[in-house]
C-alpha positions in Angstrom: 24.8 5.0 0.6 27.3 6.3 3.2 27.4 7.2 6.8 28.8 10.6 7.9 29.6 11.6 11.4 30.0 15.1 12.9 30.8 14.9 16.6 28.0 12.8 18.2 25.7 13.3 15.2 25.2 10.9 12.3 23.7 11.3 8.9 23.1 8.6 6.2 23.3 9.9 2.7 22.4 8.5 -0.7 24.9 10.4 -2.9 24.2 14.0 -1.8 20.6 13.4 -0.5 20.1 13.1 3.2 18.0 10.1 4.0 18.1 10.2 7.8 19.8 12.0 10.6 20.2 11.6 14.4 19.2 15.2 14.7 15.8 14.8 13.0 14.0 11.8 14.4 10.8 12.9 16.1 8.5 11.7 13.3 10.1 8.3 13.2 9.5 7.9 16.9 6.0 9.2 16.6 5.3 6.5 14.0 5.8 3.8 16.7 4.3 5.7 19.6 1.1 6.6 17.9 0.7 3.0 16.5 1.2 1.5 20.0 -1.4 3.9 21.4 -3.9 2.7 18.8 -3.1 -0.9 19.8 -3.3 -0.3 23.5 -4.9 -3.2 25.4 -4.1 -5.9 22.8 -2.3 -8.9 24.3 0.8 -10.2 22.6 1.1 -7.6 19.9 3.1 -8.7 16.9 4.7 -5.9 15.0 6.6 -5.8 11.7 8.9 -2.8 11.1 10.1 -2.3 7.5 13.4 -0.5 7.6 15.7 -0.2 10.7 17.1 3.1 9.6 18.8 4.5 12.7 16.5 2.5 15.0 14.4 5.4 16.3 11.2 3.7 15.4 12.3 0.4 16.9 13.5 1.9 20.2 10.3 3.9 20.6 8.2 0.8 19.9 10.1 -1.2 22.5 9.6 1.5 25.1 5.9 1.4 24.5 5.3 -2.3 24.1 4.8 -4.8 26.9 7.1 -7.8 27.6 4.8 -10.2 25.7 5.1 -8.3 22.4 7.2 -9.4 19.4 8.8 -7.1 16.9 10.2 -8.3 13.6 12.6 -5.8 11.9 13.2 -6.2 8.2 16.3 -4.4 6.8 17.5 -5.1 3.3 20.7 -2.9 3.4 23.5 -4.8 5.2 25.5 -1.6 5.8 22.6 -0.2 7.9 22.9 -3.1 10.4 26.7 -3.0 10.3 26.7 0.7 11.2 24.1 0.1 14.0 26.4 -2.5 15.6 29.5 -0.6 14.8 30.0 3.2 14.9 26.4 3.8 16.1 26.4 1.1 18.8 26.0 3.6 21.6 22.9 5.1 19.9 21.6 1.6 19.2 21.7 0.9 23.0 21.2 -2.8 22.6 17.8 -2.6 20.9 18.7 -5.2 18.3 19.5 -7.7 21.1 16.2 -7.1 22.9 14.6 -10.6 23.4 11.4 -9.3 21.8 13.2 -8.4 18.6 13.9 -10.6 15.5 16.0 -9.1 12.7 15.5 -10.4 9.2 18.0 -9.2 6.6 15.6 -9.3 3.7 12.9 -7.3 1.9 9.9 -6.4 4.1 7.7 -7.1 1.0 8.7 -10.8 1.3 7.5 -11.0 4.9 4.3 -9.2 4.2 3.6 -11.4 1.2 4.1 -14.6 3.2 1.8 -13.5 6.1 -1.9 -14.1 6.6 -3.3 -12.2 9.6 0.1 -12.5 11.2 0.7 -9.0 12.5 -1.2 -6.4 14.6 0.8 -3.6 13.1 3.1 -3.1 10.0 5.2 0.0 10.1 6.8 1.1 6.9 9.7 3.5 6.7 11.7 2.1 3.9 12.0 5.1 1.7 11.2 8.8 1.6 7.5 8.1 1.0 5.0 6.3 -1.3 7.2 7.2 -4.3 10.5 5.3 -4.0 13.7 7.2 -3.9 16.3 4.8 -2.7 15.0 1.7 -4.5 12.3 1.8 -7.2 11.2 -1.7 -6.0 9.8 0.0 -2.9 7.0 1.5 -5.0 5.4 -2.0 -5.0 4.7 -1.7 -1.2 2.5 1.3 -1.8 0.8 0.1 -5.0 -2.8 -1.3 -4.9 -1.3 -4.8 -5.0 1.2 -4.1 -2.2 -1.5 -2.5 0.0 -3.8 -5.6 -0.6 -0.9 -7.7 0.7 -0.6 -5.6 3.8 -4.3 -5.9 4.4 -4.1 -9.7 4.2 -1.0 -9.8 6.5 -2.8 -7.8 9.2 -5.0 -9.2 11.9 -8.6 -7.8 12.1 -8.3 -4.2 13.5 -4.6 -4.1 12.7 -2.7 -1.0 11.7 -0.6 -0.2 8.6 1.5 2.8 9.6 3.5 4.6 6.8 6.1 7.3 7.2 6.7 9.9 4.5 8.7 13.1 4.0 5.6 14.7 2.4 1.8 14.4 2.1 0.4 12.6 -0.9 -3.4 12.7 -1.3 -3.4 10.1 -4.0 -1.8 7.6 -1.5 -4.7 8.3 1.0 -7.1 7.4 -1.8 -5.2 4.2 -2.5 -5.3 3.2 1.1 -9.1 3.8 1.3 -9.6 1.9 -2.0 -7.7 -1.0 -0.6 -10.2 -1.3 2.3 -8.5 0.6 5.1 -9.9 3.3 7.3 -7.3 6.1 7.1 -6.0 8.9 9.2 -3.1 11.1 8.2 -1.1 13.1 10.7 1.5 15.8 10.2 4.5 15.5 12.6 7.6 17.7 12.8 11.0 16.1 12.1 12.5 17.6 15.2 11.0 17.9 18.7 11.9 21.7 18.8 13.6 24.3 16.7 13.6 24.2 12.9 11.4 21.3 11.8 10.2 19.9 8.5 6.6 18.6 8.3 6.5 14.8 7.8 3.3 12.8 7.1 2.3 9.6 9.0 -0.6 7.5 7.6 -2.4 5.2 10.0 -4.6 2.8 8.0 -6.7 0.4 10.1 -8.0 -2.9 8.8 -11.7 -3.5 9.6 -12.2 -5.4 12.8 -14.4 -8.0 11.1 
């Protein structure tokens, strides 16, 4: 995994595959904004974000969440956080030092597995979708067992939000079979111009 800079733009590559770019972030921001809209009115929202990436999801969540919220960010790749605090510090804009934020340098699966009704929302953007690309271990998050763990980790009425570079109807079925009420949305990768369609799943745990 490496960071490439062209002027003010950054790209993170896995060998020759583009994983993320500062020029295509609209869907990552939408993941947070739409989730926060669904949680509107809840006091003291506790959110878990799996994967810091370039921080677009985190910054969008912080802009939408009130002062009494808490956001835990799990990032397993140390280089990602080093780049955020180093060459991309202007883009990061201090979000990692926000008093509402706790950063855990570990696998988000560990935090999900340890929680019981601990989160109002779990946002997963740890790979290119429900089929792992960067780490085969990520597949476990999207398996029936992984989804059952997310259901246990969420509070009643909580949201599991998943980012993907493509739509996968089989994943919708797995979410429903796990006990979630599911909505899938298509969001462009860029706010304007040439844009690739990304998929966001919003899976709500029953309220009771």
